[in-house]
N, CA, C, O and the ligand as a Tripos MOL2 file, in Angstrom:
@<TRIPOS>MOLECULE
protein
  297   295    75     0     0
PROTEIN
NO_CHARGES

@<TRIPOS>ATOM
      1 N         130.7950 -130.4680  249.4880 N.3       1 MET1
      2 CA        129.5820 -131.0660  250.3580 C.3       1 MET1
      3 C         128.4200 -130.3970  250.0550 C.2       1 MET1
      4 O         128.4710 -129.1690  249.9840 O.2       1 MET1
      5 N         127.3520 -130.9880  249.8580 N.am      2 PHE2
      6 CA        125.9190 -130.4380  249.5640 C.3       2 PHE2
      7 C         125.3520 -130.0080  251.0190 C.2       2 PHE2
      8 O         125.3380 -130.8570  251.9100 O.2       2 PHE2
      9 N         124.9890 -128.9880  251.2090 N.am      3 VAL3
     10 CA        124.2580 -128.5380  252.3450 C.3       3 VAL3
     11 C         122.8690 -128.0850  251.8830 C.2       3 VAL3
     12 O         122.7340 -127.1870  251.0510 O.2       3 VAL3
     13 N         121.8130 -128.7500  252.4620 N.am      4 SER4
     14 CA        120.3900 -128.5250  252.0850 C.3       4 SER4
     15 C         119.9840 -127.0500  252.7370 C.2       4 SER4
     16 O         120.3980 -126.6680  253.8310 O.2       4 SER4
     17 N         119.2380 -126.4120  252.0070 N.am      5 ARG5
     18 CA        118.5830 -125.1910  252.4530 C.3       5 ARG5
     19 C         117.7730 -125.4040  253.4070 C.2       5 ARG5
     20 O         117.6160 -124.6130  254.3370 O.2       5 ARG5
     21 N         117.1080 -126.6080  253.2700 N.am      6 TYR6
     22 CA        116.0350 -126.9640  254.3320 C.3       6 TYR6
     23 C         116.6000 -128.0370  255.5910 C.2       6 TYR6
     24 O         117.3700 -128.9860  255.4500 O.2       6 TYR6
     25 N         116.0770 -127.6460  256.6020 N.am      7 MET7
     26 CA        116.3360 -128.7400  257.9860 C.3       7 MET7
     27 C         115.1690 -128.8160  258.6240 C.2       7 MET7
     28 O         114.3860 -127.8820  258.7960 O.2       7 MET7
     29 N         115.0370 -129.9900  259.0000 N.am      8 PRO8
     30 CA        113.9380 -130.4900  259.9530 C.3       8 PRO8
     31 C         114.0510 -129.8700  261.2690 C.2       8 PRO8
     32 O         115.1220 -129.8800  261.8760 O.2       8 PRO8
     33 N         112.7590 -129.2110  261.8400 N.am      9 CYS9
     34 CA        112.7630 -128.8620  263.1180 C.3       9 CYS9
     35 C         113.1000 -130.1890  264.1140 C.2       9 CYS9
     36 O         112.6310 -131.3130  263.9330 O.2       9 CYS9
     37 N         113.8490 -129.8740  265.0010 N.am     10 GLU10
     38 CA        114.1520 -130.9450  265.8590 C.3      10 GLU10
     39 C         113.0550 -131.4630  266.8000 C.2      10 GLU10
     40 O         113.0940 -132.6120  267.2410 O.2      10 GLU10
     41 N         112.0780 -130.5960  267.0980 N.am     11 ARG11
     42 CA        111.0630 -130.9460  267.9620 C.3      11 ARG11
     43 C         109.8560 -131.5030  267.1940 C.2      11 ARG11
     44 O         109.2920 -132.5250  267.5860 O.2      11 ARG11
     45 N         109.4460 -130.8130  266.0630 N.am     12 CYS12
     46 CA        108.1900 -131.1810  265.4550 C.3      12 CYS12
     47 C         108.4880 -131.9980  263.9540 C.2      12 CYS12
     48 O         107.6560 -132.7670  263.4750 O.2      12 CYS12
     49 N         109.6340 -131.7390  263.3890 N.am     13 GLY13
     50 CA        110.0130 -132.3560  262.1230 C.3      13 GLY13
     51 C         109.6360 -131.4930  260.9180 C.2      13 GLY13
     52 O         109.9590 -131.7790  259.7650 O.2      13 GLY13
     53 N         108.8900 -130.3580  261.2900 N.am     14 GLU14
     54 CA        108.6390 -129.4780  259.9770 C.3      14 GLU14
     55 C         109.8980 -129.2370  259.3370 C.2      14 GLU14
     56 O         110.9670 -129.1330  259.9380 O.2      14 GLU14
     57 N         109.7170 -129.1390  257.9480 N.am     15 SER15
     58 CA        110.9420 -128.7090  257.1250 C.3      15 SER15
     59 C         111.0140 -126.9870  257.0720 C.2      15 SER15
     60 O         110.1520 -126.2290  256.6280 O.2      15 SER15
     61 N         112.1340 -126.6940  257.5840 N.am     16 LEU16
     62 CA        112.4830 -125.2370  257.7620 C.3      16 LEU16
     63 C         113.4280 -124.6410  256.7560 C.2      16 LEU16
     64 O         114.4720 -125.2050  256.4300 O.2      16 LEU16
     65 N         113.0530 -123.5380  256.2950 N.am     17 ASP17
     66 CA        113.9670 -122.9110  255.2230 C.3      17 ASP17
     67 C         115.0780 -122.0580  256.0860 C.2      17 ASP17
     68 O         114.8020 -121.0790  256.7790 O.2      17 ASP17
     69 N         116.2470 -122.5620  255.9260 N.am     18 ARG18
     70 CA        117.2610 -121.9220  256.7790 C.3      18 ARG18
     71 C         117.6930 -120.5220  256.0920 C.2      18 ARG18
     72 O         118.5030 -119.7970  256.6700 O.2      18 ARG18
     73 N         117.2020 -120.2020  254.9950 N.am     19 SER19
     74 CA        117.6310 -118.9870  254.3820 C.3      19 SER19
     75 C         116.6440 -117.7450  254.9160 C.2      19 SER19
     76 O         116.8900 -116.5540  254.7210 O.2      19 SER19
     77 N         115.5560 -118.2300  255.5830 N.am     20 ILE20
     78 CA        114.6920 -117.0940  256.1500 C.3      20 ILE20
     79 C         114.9930 -117.0820  257.5430 C.2      20 ILE20
     80 O         114.9320 -118.0970  258.2370 O.2      20 ILE20
     81 N         115.3070 -115.9910  257.9540 N.am     21 ASP21
     82 CA        115.5520 -115.7080  259.4060 C.3      21 ASP21
     83 C         114.3940 -115.3690  260.1360 C.2      21 ASP21
     84 O         114.2210 -114.2030  260.4890 O.2      21 ASP21
     85 N         113.5410 -116.3030  260.4160 N.am     22 ALA22
     86 CA        112.2060 -116.0790  261.1520 C.3      22 ALA22
     87 C         112.0290 -117.0290  262.1090 C.2      22 ALA22
     88 O         112.2400 -118.2190  261.8790 O.2      22 ALA22
     89 N         111.6210 -116.5710  263.2730 N.am     23 PRO23
     90 CA        111.3320 -117.5780  264.3860 C.3      23 PRO23
     91 C         110.3650 -118.6900  263.9900 C.2      23 PRO23
     92 O         109.4100 -118.3960  263.2720 O.2      23 PRO23
     93 N         110.5410 -119.9510  264.4050 N.am     24 HIS24
     94 CA        109.6890 -121.0520  264.1230 C.3      24 HIS24
     95 C         109.0000 -121.4240  265.4630 C.2      24 HIS24
     96 O         109.5900 -121.6780  266.5140 O.2      24 HIS24
     97 N         107.6370 -121.4150  265.2580 N.am     25 GLU25
     98 CA        106.8640 -121.8500  266.4670 C.3      25 GLU25
     99 C         106.2250 -123.2780  265.9400 C.2      25 GLU25
    100 O         105.6300 -123.3440  264.8640 O.2      25 GLU25
    101 N         106.3860 -124.2640  266.6970 N.am     26 CYS26
    102 CA        105.8290 -125.6030  266.4530 C.3      26 CYS26
    103 C         104.2840 -125.6730  266.6380 C.2      26 CYS26
    104 O         103.7040 -125.2620  267.6430 O.2      26 CYS26
    105 N         103.7580 -126.1680  265.6890 N.am     27 ALA27
    106 CA        102.3200 -126.4480  265.6950 C.3      27 ALA27
    107 C         101.9720 -127.4780  266.7260 C.2      27 ALA27
    108 O         102.5550 -128.5620  266.6930 O.2      27 ALA27
    109 N         101.0230 -127.2130  267.6850 N.am     28 PRO28
    110 CA        100.8410 -128.3360  268.6780 C.3      28 PRO28
    111 C         100.3830 -129.6710  268.2360 C.2      28 PRO28
    112 O         100.6760 -130.6940  268.8550 O.2      28 PRO28
    113 N          99.4610 -129.6510  266.8600 N.am     29 ASP29
    114 CA         99.0010 -130.9280  266.5050 C.3      29 ASP29
    115 C         100.2460 -131.5140  265.7710 C.2      29 ASP29
    116 O         100.3190 -132.7400  265.8510 O.2      29 ASP29
    117 N         101.2250 -130.9060  265.0810 N.am     30 ARG30
    118 CA        102.3500 -131.4720  264.7010 C.3      30 ARG30
    119 C         103.4490 -132.0050  265.4740 C.2      30 ARG30
    120 O         104.2280 -132.8860  265.1100 O.2      30 ARG30
    121 N         103.4370 -131.3110  266.7060 N.am     31 LEU31
    122 CA        104.2770 -131.8490  267.8250 C.3      31 LEU31
    123 C         103.6740 -133.2580  268.2310 C.2      31 LEU31
    124 O         104.4030 -134.2160  268.4860 O.2      31 LEU31
    125 N         102.5160 -133.3040  268.2660 N.am     32 VAL32
    126 CA        101.7750 -134.6070  269.0410 C.3      32 VAL32
    127 C         102.0730 -135.6920  267.8420 C.2      32 VAL32
    128 O         102.3760 -136.8380  268.1740 O.2      32 VAL32
    129 N         101.9950 -135.3590  266.5230 N.am     33 GLU33
    130 CA        102.1030 -136.4110  265.5190 C.3      33 GLU33
    131 C         103.5420 -136.8520  265.4070 C.2      33 GLU33
    132 O         103.8140 -138.0210  265.1320 O.2      33 GLU33
    133 N         104.4660 -135.9380  265.6140 N.am     34 PHE34
    134 CA        105.8870 -136.1850  265.6250 C.3      34 PHE34
    135 C         106.1720 -137.1140  266.7230 C.2      34 PHE34
    136 O         106.8210 -138.1320  266.4830 O.2      34 PHE34
    137 N         105.7100 -136.8370  268.0120 N.am     35 GLU35
    138 CA        105.9690 -137.6270  269.0810 C.3      35 GLU35
    139 C         105.3720 -138.9750  268.9600 C.2      35 GLU35
    140 O         105.9890 -139.9310  269.4300 O.2      35 GLU35
    141 N         104.1580 -139.1560  268.3400 N.am     36 MET36
    142 CA        103.6760 -140.4090  268.2130 C.3      36 MET36
    143 C         104.3250 -141.2710  267.0720 C.2      36 MET36
    144 O         104.3090 -142.5020  267.0430 O.2      36 MET36
    145 N         104.8420 -140.5260  266.2280 N.am     37 PHE37
    146 CA        105.6800 -141.2910  265.1960 C.3      37 PHE37
    147 C         106.9760 -141.8630  265.8240 C.2      37 PHE37
    148 O         107.3930 -142.9840  265.5300 O.2      37 PHE37
    149 N         107.6120 -141.0090  266.7350 N.am     38 GLY38
    150 CA        108.8770 -141.3780  267.3850 C.3      38 GLY38
    151 C         108.6850 -142.6670  268.1830 C.2      38 GLY38
    152 O         109.5750 -143.5080  268.3060 O.2      38 GLY38
    153 N         107.2470 -142.7860  268.8090 N.am     39 LEU39
    154 CA        106.9550 -143.8020  269.6940 C.3      39 LEU39
    155 C         106.3330 -145.0570  269.0130 C.2      39 LEU39
    156 O         105.9260 -146.0090  269.6780 O.2      39 LEU39
    157 N         106.2830 -145.0140  267.7460 N.am     40 ARG40
    158 CA        105.2980 -145.9750  267.1210 C.3      40 ARG40
    159 C         105.8780 -147.5520  267.4130 C.2      40 ARG40
    160 O         105.0880 -148.4960  267.4550 O.2      40 ARG40
    161 N         107.1110 -147.7060  267.5810 N.am     41 GLU41
    162 CA        107.6630 -149.1050  267.8580 C.3      41 GLU41
    163 C         106.9590 -149.4930  269.3880 C.2      41 GLU41
    164 O         106.3660 -150.5290  269.6910 O.2      41 GLU41
    165 N         107.1870 -148.5220  270.0660 N.am     42 GLU42
    166 CA        106.6520 -148.8210  271.5790 C.3      42 GLU42
    167 C         105.1130 -148.9940  271.7230 C.2      42 GLU42
    168 O         104.5960 -149.7550  272.5400 O.2      42 GLU42
    169 N         104.4020 -148.1700  270.8010 N.am     43 ILE43
    170 CA        103.0090 -148.1750  270.8640 C.3      43 ILE43
    171 C         102.5750 -149.6710  270.1850 C.2      43 ILE43
    172 O         101.6430 -150.3650  270.5900 O.2      43 ILE43
    173 N         103.3780 -149.9620  269.1790 N.am     44 ALA44
    174 CA        102.9180 -151.3120  268.5350 C.3      44 ALA44
    175 C         103.2790 -152.4220  269.4210 C.2      44 ALA44
    176 O         102.6790 -153.4820  269.2410 O.2      44 ALA44
    177 N         104.2560 -152.3480  270.4500 N.am     45 GLU45
    178 CA        104.5820 -153.4210  271.4140 C.3      45 GLU45
    179 C         103.8060 -153.2660  272.6160 C.2      45 GLU45
    180 O         103.8870 -154.1140  273.5040 O.2      45 GLU45
    181 N         103.0100 -152.1910  272.7300 N.am     46 LEU46
    182 CA        102.2190 -152.1870  274.0050 C.3      46 LEU46
    183 C         101.4310 -153.4550  274.2950 C.2      46 LEU46
    184 O         101.6520 -154.1100  275.3140 O.2      46 LEU46
    185 N         100.6160 -153.7630  273.5020 N.am     47 ASP47
    186 CA         99.5300 -154.7320  273.5610 C.3      47 ASP47
    187 C         100.2810 -156.1520  274.0670 C.2      47 ASP47
    188 O          99.8990 -156.7290  275.0850 O.2      47 ASP47
    189 N         101.2440 -156.5850  273.3500 N.am     48 ALA48
    190 CA        101.9570 -157.6300  273.6230 C.3      48 ALA48
    191 C         102.7800 -157.6940  275.0320 C.2      48 ALA48
    192 O         102.8700 -158.7500  275.6590 O.2      48 ALA48
    193 N         103.3720 -156.4780  275.4750 N.am     49 ARG49
    194 CA        103.7980 -156.3650  276.7580 C.3      49 ARG49
    195 C         102.8200 -156.3760  277.7870 C.2      49 ARG49
    196 O         103.0390 -156.9500  278.8530 O.2      49 ARG49
    197 N         101.6400 -155.7180  277.5180 N.am     50 TYR50
    198 CA        100.5980 -155.7730  278.4620 C.3      50 TYR50
    199 C         100.1540 -157.2920  278.8460 C.2      50 TYR50
    200 O         100.0230 -157.7130  279.9950 O.2      50 TYR50
    201 N          99.9570 -157.9990  277.6910 N.am     51 ARG51
    202 CA         99.5250 -159.3260  277.8300 C.3      51 ARG51
    203 C         100.5930 -159.9980  278.5400 C.2      51 ARG51
    204 O         100.2980 -160.8110  279.4150 O.2      51 ARG51
    205 N         101.8690 -159.7360  278.2440 N.am     52 SER52
    206 CA        102.9420 -160.4840  278.9310 C.3      52 SER52
    207 C         102.9370 -160.1530  280.4650 C.2      52 SER52
    208 O         103.1980 -161.0380  281.2800 O.2      52 SER52
    209 N         102.6480 -158.9100  280.8390 N.am     53 TYR53
    210 CA        102.4980 -158.5450  282.1290 C.3      53 TYR53
    211 C         101.4740 -159.4350  282.8570 C.2      53 TYR53
    212 O         101.7170 -160.0210  283.9120 O.2      53 TYR53
    213 N         100.2560 -159.4820  282.1640 N.am     54 LEU54
    214 CA         99.1210 -160.1680  282.7280 C.3      54 LEU54
    215 C          99.2790 -161.5300  283.1100 C.2      54 LEU54
    216 O          98.4510 -162.0660  283.8460 O.2      54 LEU54
    217 N         100.5170 -162.2820  282.5620 N.am     55 ARG55
    218 CA        100.8840 -163.5680  282.9580 C.3      55 ARG55
    219 C         101.8540 -163.7380  284.1780 C.2      55 ARG55
    220 O         102.0430 -164.8200  284.7330 O.2      55 ARG55
    221 N         102.4860 -162.4810  284.5590 N.am     56 THR56
    222 CA        103.1330 -162.5750  285.5750 C.3      56 THR56
    223 C         102.3950 -162.6570  286.9600 C.2      56 THR56
    224 O         101.2200 -162.2910  287.0050 O.2      56 THR56
    225 N         102.9960 -163.0990  288.0440 N.am     57 PRO57
    226 CA        102.2310 -163.2060  289.3790 C.3      57 PRO57
    227 C         101.5310 -161.8450  289.7200 C.2      57 PRO57
    228 O         100.4210 -161.8550  290.2520 O.2      57 PRO57
    229 N         102.2360 -160.5610  289.3880 N.am     58 HIS58
    230 CA        101.7100 -159.3830  289.6470 C.3      58 HIS58
    231 C         100.4560 -159.1400  288.7870 C.2      58 HIS58
    232 O          99.3920 -158.6890  289.2130 O.2      58 HIS58
    233 N         100.7070 -159.4750  287.6020 N.am     59 GLY59
    234 CA         99.5130 -159.2890  286.3750 C.3      59 GLY59
    235 C          98.4900 -160.1370  286.7500 C.2      59 GLY59
    236 O          97.3730 -159.6310  286.6470 O.2      59 GLY59
    237 N          98.5360 -161.4380  287.2120 N.am     60 ARG60
    238 CA         97.4630 -162.3010  287.7400 C.3      60 ARG60
    239 C          96.6930 -161.7210  288.8630 C.2      60 ARG60
    240 O          95.4650 -161.7140  288.9490 O.2      60 ARG60
    241 N          97.5810 -161.2090  289.7600 N.am     61 PHE61
    242 CA         96.8170 -160.5990  291.0470 C.3      61 PHE61
    243 C          96.0390 -159.4350  290.6910 C.2      61 PHE61
    244 O          94.9410 -159.2400  291.2130 O.2      61 PHE61
    245 N          96.6170 -158.5190  289.6910 N.am     62 GLU62
    246 CA         95.7420 -157.4550  289.2580 C.3      62 GLU62
    247 C          94.5420 -157.8950  288.6160 C.2      62 GLU62
    248 O          93.4670 -157.3560  288.8820 O.2      62 GLU62
    249 N          94.6300 -158.7530  287.8590 N.am     63 CYS63
    250 CA         93.3720 -159.4100  287.2240 C.3      63 CYS63
    251 C          92.4310 -159.9580  288.1490 C.2      63 CYS63
    252 O          91.2270 -159.7640  287.9760 O.2      63 CYS63
    253 N          92.8370 -160.5900  289.0650 N.am     64 TRP64
    254 CA         92.0740 -161.1700  290.0610 C.3      64 TRP64
    255 C          91.3410 -159.9950  290.9450 C.2      64 TRP64
    256 O          90.1480 -159.9980  291.2480 O.2      64 TRP64
    257 N          92.1770 -159.1240  291.2480 N.am     65 LEU65
    258 CA         91.5930 -158.0260  292.0490 C.3      65 LEU65
    259 C          90.5040 -157.1540  291.1860 C.2      65 LEU65
    260 O          89.4750 -156.7540  291.7300 O.2      65 LEU65
    261 N          90.7620 -156.9110  289.9550 N.am     66 ALA66
    262 CA         89.9550 -156.2780  289.2350 C.3      66 ALA66
    263 C          88.6860 -157.0420  288.9910 C.2      66 ALA66
    264 O          87.6290 -156.4110  288.9880 O.2      66 ALA66
    265 N          88.6850 -158.2950  288.7940 N.am     67 ALA67
    266 CA         87.5880 -159.1450  288.6680 C.3      67 ALA67
    267 C          86.7590 -159.0480  290.0410 C.2      67 ALA67
    268 O          85.5290 -159.0750  289.9850 O.2      67 ALA67
    269 N          87.3760 -158.9440  291.1910 N.am     68 ARG68
    270 CA         86.8480 -158.9530  292.4660 C.3      68 ARG68
    271 C          85.9190 -157.6110  292.7160 C.2      68 ARG68
    272 O          84.7970 -157.5440  293.2190 O.2      68 ARG68
    273 N          86.7410 -156.5960  292.2120 N.am     69 HIS69
    274 CA         86.0400 -155.2290  292.3450 C.3      69 HIS69
    275 C          84.7350 -155.1640  291.4620 C.2      69 HIS69
    276 O          83.7810 -154.4680  291.8120 O.2      69 HIS69
    277 N          84.7260 -155.8660  290.3780 N.am     70 VAL70
    278 CA         83.6760 -155.7750  289.3640 C.3      70 VAL70
    279 C          82.6130 -156.6320  290.0930 C.2      70 VAL70
    280 O          81.5100 -156.1230  290.2870 O.2      70 VAL70
    281 N          82.8210 -157.6930  290.4450 N.am     71 ARG71
    282 CA         81.9750 -158.5950  291.1280 C.3      71 ARG71
    283 C          81.0620 -157.8590  292.2780 C.2      71 ARG71
    284 O          79.8340 -157.9120  292.3360 O.2      71 ARG71
    285 N          81.9440 -157.1540  293.1910 N.am     72 ARG72
    286 CA         81.4310 -156.5160  294.2960 C.3      72 ARG72
    287 C          80.6460 -155.1210  294.1430 C.2      72 ARG72
    288 O          79.9710 -154.5680  295.0120 O.2      72 ARG72
    289 N          80.8700 -154.7270  292.9580 N.am     73 SER73
    290 CA         80.2500 -153.3970  292.5090 C.3      73 SER73
    291 C          78.8140 -153.6190  291.9660 C.2      73 SER73
    292 O          77.9940 -152.7120  291.8190 O.2      73 SER73
    293 N          78.5790 -155.0720  291.6550 N.am     74 ARG74
    294 CA         77.2580 -155.2810  290.9040 C.3      74 ARG74
    295 C          76.0250 -155.1820  292.0550 C.2      74 ARG74
    296 O          74.8500 -155.3160  291.7150 O.2      74 ARG74
    297 ZN        108.9190 -127.2650  265.1820 Zn       75 ZN75
@<TRIPOS>BOND
     1     1     2 1
     2     2     3 1
     3     3     4 2
     4     3     5 am
     5     5     6 1
     6     6     7 1
     7     7     8 2
     8     7     9 am
     9     9    10 1
    10    10    11 1
    11    11    12 2
    12    11    13 am
    13    13    14 1
    14    14    15 1
    15    15    16 2
    16    15    17 am
    17    17    18 1
    18    18    19 1
    19    19    20 2
    20    19    21 am
    21    21    22 1
    22    22    23 1
    23    23    24 2
    24    23    25 am
    25    25    26 1
    26    26    27 1
    27    27    28 2
    28    27    29 am
    29    29    30 1
    30    30    31 1
    31    31    32 2
    32    31    33 am
    33    33    34 1
    34    34    35 1
    35    35    36 2
    36    35    37 am
    37    37    38 1
    38    38    39 1
    39    39    40 2
    40    39    41 am
    41    41    42 1
    42    42    43 1
    43    43    44 2
    44    43    45 am
    45    45    46 1
    46    46    47 1
    47    47    48 2
    48    47    49 am
    49    49    50 1
    50    50    51 1
    51    51    52 2
    52    51    53 am
    53    53    54 1
    54    54    55 1
    55    55    56 2
    56    55    57 am
    57    57    58 1
    58    58    59 1
    59    59    60 2
    60    59    61 am
    61    61    62 1
    62    62    63 1
    63    63    64 2
    64    63    65 am
    65    65    66 1
    66    66    67 1
    67    67    68 2
    68    67    69 am
    69    69    70 1
    70    70    71 1
    71    71    72 2
    72    71    73 am
    73    73    74 1
    74    74    75 1
    75    75    76 2
    76    75    77 am
    77    77    78 1
    78    78    79 1
    79    79    80 2
    80    79    81 am
    81    81    82 1
    82    82    83 1
    83    83    84 2
    84    83    85 am
    85    85    86 1
    86    86    87 1
    87    87    88 2
    88    87    89 am
    89    89    90 1
    90    90    91 1
    91    91    92 2
    92    91    93 am
    93    93    94 1
    94    94    95 1
    95    95    96 2
    96    95    97 am
    97    97    98 1
    98    98    99 1
    99    99   100 2
   100    99   101 am
   101   101   102 1
   102   102   103 1
   103   103   104 2
   104   103   105 am
   105   105   106 1
   106   106   107 1
   107   107   108 2
   108   107   109 am
   109   109   110 1
   110   110   111 1
   111   111   112 2
   112   111   113 am
   113   113   114 1
   114   114   115 1
   115   115   116 2
   116   115   117 am
   117   117   118 1
   118   118   119 1
   119   119   120 2
   120   119   121 am
   121   121   122 1
   122   122   123 1
   123   123   124 2
   124   123   125 am
   125   125   126 1
   126   126   127 1
   127   127   128 2
   128   127   129 am
   129   129   130 1
   130   130   131 1
   131   131   132 2
   132   131   133 am
   133   133   134 1
   134   134   135 1
   135   135   136 2
   136   135   137 am
   137   137   138 1
   138   138   139 1
   139   139   140 2
   140   139   141 am
   141   141   142 1
   142   142   143 1
   143   143   144 2
   144   143   145 am
   145   145   146 1
   146   146   147 1
   147   147   148 2
   148   147   149 am
   149   149   150 1
   150   150   151 1
   151   151   152 2
   152   151   153 am
   153   153   154 1
   154   154   155 1
   155   155   156 2
   156   155   157 am
   157   157   158 1
   158   158   159 1
   159   159   160 2
   160   159   161 am
   161   161   162 1
   162   162   163 1
   163   163   164 2
   164   163   165 am
   165   165   166 1
   166   166   167 1
   167   167   168 2
   168   167   169 am
   169   169   170 1
   170   170   171 1
   171   171   172 2
   172   171   173 am
   173   173   174 1
   174   174   175 1
   175   175   176 2
   176   175   177 am
   177   177   178 1
   178   178   179 1
   179   179   180 2
   180   179   181 am
   181   181   182 1
   182   182   183 1
   183   183   184 2
   184   183   185 am
   185   185   186 1
   186   186   187 1
   187   187   188 2
   188   187   189 am
   189   189   190 1
   190   190   191 1
   191   191   192 2
   192   191   193 am
   193   193   194 1
   194   194   195 1
   195   195   196 2
   196   195   197 am
   197   197   198 1
   198   198   199 1
   199   199   200 2
   200   199   201 am
   201   201   202 1
   202   202   203 1
   203   203   204 2
   204   203   205 am
   205   205   206 1
   206   206   207 1
   207   207   208 2
   208   207   209 am
   209   209   210 1
   210   210   211 1
   211   211   212 2
   212   211   213 am
   213   213   214 1
   214   214   215 1
   215   215   216 2
   216   215   217 am
   217   217   218 1
   218   218   219 1
   219   219   220 2
   220   219   221 am
   221   221   222 1
   222   222   223 1
   223   223   224 2
   224   223   225 am
   225   225   226 1
   226   226   227 1
   227   227   228 2
   228   227   229 am
   229   229   230 1
   230   230   231 1
   231   231   232 2
   232   231   233 am
   233   233   234 1
   234   234   235 1
   235   235   236 2
   236   235   237 am
   237   237   238 1
   238   238   239 1
   239   239   240 2
   240   239   241 am
   241   241   242 1
   242   242   243 1
   243   243   244 2
   244   243   245 am
   245   245   246 1
   246   246   247 1
   247   247   248 2
   248   247   249 am
   249   249   250 1
   250   250   251 1
   251   251   252 2
   252   251   253 am
   253   253   254 1
   254   254   255 1
   255   255   256 2
   256   255   257 am
   257   257   258 1
   258   258   259 1
   259   259   260 2
   260   259   261 am
   261   261   262 1
   262   262   263 1
   263   263   264 2
   264   263   265 am
   265   265   266 1
   266   266   267 1
   267   267   268 2
   268   267   269 am
   269   269   270 1
   270   270   271 1
   271   271   272 2
   272   271   273 am
   273   273   274 1
   274   274   275 1
   275   275   276 2
   276   275   277 am
   277   277   278 1
   278   278   279 1
   279   279   280 2
   280   279   281 am
   281   281   282 1
   282   282   283 1
   283   283   284 2
   284   283   285 am
   285   285   286 1
   286   286   287 1
   287   287   288 2
   288   287   289 am
   289   289   290 1
   290   290   291 1
   291   291   292 2
   292   291   293 am
   293   293   294 1
   294   294   295 1
   295   295   296 2
@<TRIPOS>SUBSTRUCTURE
     1 MET1         2 RESIDUE 1 A MET
     2 PHE2         6 RESIDUE 1 A PHE
     3 VAL3        10 RESIDUE 1 A VAL
     4 SER4        14 RESIDUE 1 A SER
     5 ARG5        18 RESIDUE 1 A ARG
     6 TYR6        22 RESIDUE 1 A TYR
     7 MET7        26 RESIDUE 1 A MET
     8 PRO8        30 RESIDUE 1 A PRO
     9 CYS9        34 RESIDUE 1 A CYS
    10 GLU10       38 RESIDUE 1 A GLU
    11 ARG11       42 RESIDUE 1 A ARG
    12 CYS12       46 RESIDUE 1 A CYS
    13 GLY13       50 RESIDUE 1 A GLY
    14 GLU14       54 RESIDUE 1 A GLU
    15 SER15       58 RESIDUE 1 A SER
    16 LEU16       62 RESIDUE 1 A LEU
    17 ASP17       66 RESIDUE 1 A ASP
    18 ARG18       70 RESIDUE 1 A ARG
    19 SER19       74 RESIDUE 1 A SER
    20 ILE20       78 RESIDUE 1 A ILE
    21 ASP21       82 RESIDUE 1 A ASP
    22 ALA22       86 RESIDUE 1 A ALA
    23 PRO23       90 RESIDUE 1 A PRO
    24 HIS24       94 RESIDUE 1 A HIS
    25 GLU25       98 RESIDUE 1 A GLU
    26 CYS26      102 RESIDUE 1 A CYS
    27 ALA27      106 RESIDUE 1 A ALA
    28 PRO28      110 RESIDUE 1 A PRO
    29 ASP29      114 RESIDUE 1 A ASP
    30 ARG30      118 RESIDUE 1 A ARG
    31 LEU31      122 RESIDUE 1 A LEU
    32 VAL32      126 RESIDUE 1 A VAL
    33 GLU33      130 RESIDUE 1 A GLU
    34 PHE34      134 RESIDUE 1 A PHE
    35 GLU35      138 RESIDUE 1 A GLU
    36 MET36      142 RESIDUE 1 A MET
    37 PHE37      146 RESIDUE 1 A PHE
    38 GLY38      150 RESIDUE 1 A GLY
    39 LEU39      154 RESIDUE 1 A LEU
    40 ARG40      158 RESIDUE 1 A ARG
    41 GLU41      162 RESIDUE 1 A GLU
    42 GLU42      166 RESIDUE 1 A GLU
    43 ILE43      170 RESIDUE 1 A ILE
    44 ALA44      174 RESIDUE 1 A ALA
    45 GLU45      178 RESIDUE 1 A GLU
    46 LEU46      182 RESIDUE 1 A LEU
    47 ASP47      186 RESIDUE 1 A ASP
    48 ALA48      190 RESIDUE 1 A ALA
    49 ARG49      194 RESIDUE 1 A ARG
    50 TYR50      198 RESIDUE 1 A TYR
    51 ARG51      202 RESIDUE 1 A ARG
    52 SER52      206 RESIDUE 1 A SER
    53 TYR53      210 RESIDUE 1 A TYR
    54 LEU54      214 RESIDUE 1 A LEU
    55 ARG55      218 RESIDUE 1 A ARG
    56 THR56      222 RESIDUE 1 A THR
    57 PRO57      226 RESIDUE 1 A PRO
    58 HIS58      230 RESIDUE 1 A HIS
    59 GLY59      234 RESIDUE 1 A GLY
    60 ARG60      238 RESIDUE 1 A ARG
    61 PHE61      242 RESIDUE 1 A PHE
    62 GLU62      246 RESIDUE 1 A GLU
    63 CYS63      250 RESIDUE 1 A CYS
    64 TRP64      254 RESIDUE 1 A TRP
    65 LEU65      258 RESIDUE 1 A LEU
    66 ALA66      262 RESIDUE 1 A ALA
    67 ALA67      266 RESIDUE 1 A ALA
    68 ARG68      270 RESIDUE 1 A ARG
    69 HIS69      274 RESIDUE 1 A HIS
    70 VAL70      278 RESIDUE 1 A VAL
    71 ARG71      282 RESIDUE 1 A ARG
    72 ARG72      286 RESIDUE 1 A ARG
    73 SER73      290 RESIDUE 1 A SER
    74 ARG74      294 RESIDUE 1 A ARG
    75 ZN75       297 GROUP 0 **** ****
């Protein structure tokens, strides 16, 4: 069985050399990119889910309420 020398960090996805015994510290920007990559499907669906919500009774009420607030703030 082939065992790779490199393993991805579970938190940030960075390729880590397992033969080097050094602590790994995840880079904050890499952590964010990795999280965003993991959420890509949810992010892609967000607009459709939001529009779907706006067609529900609660969503229509929220739209009505928001429009009312805008009208009153003028
Ligand atoms: Zn990491």
